[in-house]
C-alpha positions, 0 to 999 in steps of 0.5 A, a space after each residue: 649807897 651811904 650817900 643815898 641813905 644820907 640824902 633820904 634821911 636829910 630829905 625826911 628831916 626837911 619834910 618834918 621840919 617844914 610840916 612843923 613850921 607850917 603848923 606853928 604858923 596857924 593863927 590863934 585867937 583869945 576869948 575871955 569867958 569871965 570868971 575861972 570856974 571850970 575854965 578848962 572845961 568851958 574852953 574845950 566845950 566851946 572851942 574843941 579839945 585842942 584849945 588852951 585855957 588859962 586863968 590870970 588876973 588879980 586874986 579873987 578876980 581871976 579871968 578865964 581866957 581860951 586860946 584856940 586856932 582860928 582862921 584868917 579874918 574874912 575879907 570885907 564883903 564887897 557889894 556888887 551892883 548891876 547896870 547895862 550898856 545897851 544891846 549886844 549884837 554881831 558888831 558888839 559881842 561879849 568882848 565889846 560888852 565887857 569893854 563898854 562896862 569897864 569904861 562905864 563902871 569903875 571895875 566893871 565886867 560885862 557879859 551878853 545875856 539873852 532875855 526873850 528876843 533881846 540880847 542885853 549887855 549886862 554889867 557888874 561892878 563893885 559899889 
């Protein structure tokens, strides 16, 4: 019975440790808000109650810096262009269309799209 209690205790400590480590891996950002007048109040108003504020620099020129939790930078937005490779048919269904688009456009993907009486092979590719 003591062995089970020890294992449960160890597992609980491990879970707590992992959760603390994950919290410390959050990305933090700094922002300068100019002069130090009401620094803490301005930081908390702009970035929420969990942000930290500090004033540093030369005497008479103290600068307010806010440190706050921020997410990872967003990946650059990729533009998507459209093109085509003709018609889809029984001989060239979706898979064939996708293959043709991949061959014609670097990174291209294709799909069949019905437009009225026509079944077009449309492609999307990064540009």
